[in-house]
C-alpha positions in Angstrom: -103.2 -56.4 67.2 -103.5 -54.7 70.5 -104.0 -51.0 70.3 -102.9 -49.1 73.3 -104.3 -46.0 75.0 -104.2 -44.2 78.3 -106.6 -44.0 81.1 -109.0 -41.1 80.6 -108.3 -37.7 82.3 -110.2 -34.5 82.6 -112.1 -33.7 79.3 -109.6 -32.4 76.8 -110.2 -29.4 74.7 -107.0 -29.7 72.6 -105.1 -32.6 71.0 -101.4 -32.9 70.1 -100.1 -35.7 68.0 -96.7 -37.2 67.3 -95.9 -37.6 63.6 -93.8 -40.8 62.9 -95.4 -43.9 64.0 -98.5 -42.0 65.2 -100.1 -40.2 62.2 -97.8 -41.5 59.5 -95.6 -44.5 58.8 -92.3 -44.4 56.8 -93.0 -47.0 54.0 -90.0 -47.9 51.8 -90.6 -48.9 48.1 -88.7 -51.7 46.4 -86.9 -49.1 44.3 -85.2 -47.6 47.4 -82.9 -50.7 47.4 -81.5 -50.7 43.8 -82.4 -54.4 43.4 -80.8 -55.6 46.7 -82.8 -57.9 48.9 -82.8 -55.6 52.2 -84.9 -55.9 55.2 -87.5 -52.9 54.7 -88.8 -53.4 58.4 -85.2 -53.1 59.6 -84.6 -49.9 57.5 -87.8 -48.3 59.0 -86.7 -49.3 62.6 -83.3 -47.8 62.2 -84.7 -44.6 60.5 -87.7 -44.0 62.8 -87.1 -45.5 66.4 -87.7 -42.7 68.7 -85.5 -43.8 71.6 -82.9 -46.5 70.6 -79.5 -46.3 69.1 -78.7 -50.1 69.0 -77.1 -49.7 65.7 -75.1 -46.5 66.4 -71.4 -46.5 67.2 -70.5 -45.5 70.7 -68.8 -42.3 69.7 -71.9 -40.9 68.3 -73.8 -41.2 71.4 -73.6 -37.5 72.1 -74.9 -36.5 68.7 -77.8 -39.0 69.1 -79.0 -36.8 72.0 -79.1 -33.8 69.5 -80.0 -35.6 66.4 -83.4 -33.9 65.7 -82.0 -30.4 66.4 -79.7 -30.1 63.4 -80.1 -31.7 60.0 -76.3 -32.3 59.6 -76.1 -34.1 62.9 -79.1 -36.2 62.0 -77.5 -37.1 58.6 -74.4 -38.1 60.5 -76.1 -40.2 63.1 -78.5 -42.2 60.9 -76.0 -42.8 58.1 -73.8 -44.4 60.8 -76.7 -46.3 62.0 -77.7 -47.6 58.7 -74.1 -48.6 57.9 -74.1 -50.7 61.2 -77.5 -52.2 60.6 -76.8 -53.1 56.9 -73.1 -54.3 56.7 -71.7 -54.5 53.2 -74.3 -52.2 51.6 -72.4 -49.5 49.8 -72.5 -45.9 51.1 -73.9 -44.4 48.0 -77.1 -46.7 48.3 -77.3 -45.9 52.1 -77.1 -42.2 51.1 -79.9 -42.7 48.7 -82.2 -44.6 51.4 -81.5 -41.8 53.8 -82.5 -39.1 51.2 -85.8 -40.7 50.9 -86.6 -40.0 54.5 -87.8 -36.3 54.1 -89.8 -37.1 50.9 -93.5 -36.6 51.4 -94.2 -39.7 49.1 -92.3 -41.8 51.6 -94.8 -41.5 54.3 -98.1 -43.4 54.4 -101.0 -42.2 56.8 -102.5 -44.7 59.2 -106.0 -45.7 58.2 -107.7 -43.5 60.5 -105.5 -40.4 60.4 -107.7 -38.4 58.2 -110.9 -39.5 60.0 -109.3 -38.5 63.4 -108.3 -35.1 62.1 -111.6 -34.5 60.5 -113.5 -35.6 63.6 -111.5 -33.0 65.8 -112.0 -30.2 63.2 -115.8 -31.0 63.1 -115.8 -30.7 67.0 -113.9 -27.4 66.9 -110.9 -29.2 68.8 -107.6 -27.5 68.0 -104.8 -29.9 66.8 -101.1 -29.6 66.9 -98.4 -32.0 65.6 -95.4 -32.2 67.8 -92.4 -34.1 66.3 -88.7 -34.7 66.9 -87.7 -34.3 63.4 -84.9 -32.6 61.4 -86.9 -31.6 58.3 -90.2 -29.9 57.5 -93.1 -32.4 57.5 -95.8 -29.9 56.2 -95.5 -31.3 52.7 -96.5 -34.7 53.9 -99.7 -33.3 55.2 -100.3 -31.2 52.0 -99.7 -34.2 49.8 -102.3 -36.1 51.9 -104.9 -33.1 51.9 -104.5 -32.8 55.8 -102.5 -29.6 56.2 -105.7 -27.5 56.8 -106.6 -29.9 59.5 -103.6 -29.1 61.7 -103.5 -25.7 63.6 -99.7 -25.8 64.6 -96.6 -27.7 63.7 -94.1 -27.8 66.6 -91.0 -29.3 65.1 -87.8 -29.9 67.2 -85.3 -28.5 64.6 -87.4 -25.3 64.4 -87.9 -25.1 68.3 -84.4 -26.0 69.5 -85.8 -28.5 72.0 -86.7 -32.1 71.8 -89.3 -34.4 73.3 -89.5 -35.5 76.2 -88.5 -31.9 77.3 -91.8 -30.4 78.8 -90.9 -27.2 76.9 -91.9 -28.4 73.6 -95.3 -29.6 74.7 -95.9 -26.4 76.5 -95.0 -24.4 73.4 -97.4 -26.6 71.4 -100.3 -25.9 73.8 -99.5 -22.1 73.6 -99.7 -22.4 69.7 -103.2 -24.2 69.7 -104.4 -21.9 72.5 -105.1 -24.7 75.2 -104.2 -25.3 78.9 -101.9 -28.3 79.2 -104.2 -29.9 81.8 -106.9 -29.8 79.1 -104.8 -31.1 76.4 -104.2 -34.8 75.2 -100.9 -35.9 73.7 -101.1 -39.0 71.5 -97.9 -40.7 70.5 -96.2 -44.1 70.0 -93.2 -43.5 72.5 -93.5 -43.7 76.3 -90.0 -42.3 76.5 -90.5 -39.4 74.1 -94.2 -38.6 73.8 -95.0 -39.7 77.4 -92.9 -36.7 78.5 -96.0 -34.7 78.0 -97.1 -35.8 81.4 -94.4 -33.8 82.9 -95.8 -30.6 81.2 -99.2 -31.5 82.8 -100.9 -33.1 79.7 -102.8 -36.3 79.3 -101.2 -39.0 77.2 -102.5 -41.8 75.1 -100.1 -44.4 73.4 -100.6 -46.1 70.2 -98.3 -48.9 68.6 -95.6 -47.9 66.0 -96.5 -50.7 63.6 -97.5 -50.8 59.9 -100.7 -49.1 59.0 -102.5 -52.1 57.9 -102.0 -53.6 61.3 -103.3 -50.6 63.1 -106.7 -49.5 61.6 -108.3 -47.5 64.3 -106.1 -46.8 67.1 -106.2 -43.0 66.8 -110.1 -42.9 66.8 -110.0 -45.3 69.8 -107.7 -43.1 71.8 -109.9 -40.0 71.0 -113.1 -42.0 71.8 -111.7 -42.9 75.3 -111.4 -39.2 76.0 -114.8 -38.1 74.6 -113.3 -36.6 71.5 -114.7 -39.1 69.0 -117.4 -41.7 68.4 -116.6 -45.3 69.1 -115.4 -47.4 66.2 
């Protein structure tokens, strides 16, 4: 599987990471589906795709643009998206599936997430997590014993701004105490995370695929920018 990264830029002294599809992956369990044979990969795509609303009714397009600023809007948008993507599945089950989204146990770290965060901490490189998200993800990191390896969480619903707006990247740089031009953003979406370039940051891209298929993309991206040893 190809692992994507950017061209190197001036040496970084701070790193920002996206959350979903970058550090962690939403991983449905069979019990989510109450015995129905549902397409787990489709559920993940609907609930975590950062840029598309293929399964969303047209009358919710405006809500889509604000989905990660307000939990109620997010619920409305994604329940409608699940309903469109999984026709015939009863609403109570769709509600149950959606309710799993903020649970810390629903998120699986990529194989090199812990190693990447530890490498940066050992090198004295400050780390921020910047996410378009309508709920608190800190428990995901606590559950995986990674919370102490992150210096700042900059979450859209708390900040009132979403990627790719440069303001959220600049806020994150301020929180971790680095200059934008010396900060690297690592994420899985050119459209959302790539907005970091508009704020003067460097950008490295990784694929939003299951963890087993992406064993060392984070370490590779850091290594390309002199922030980790080669794998």
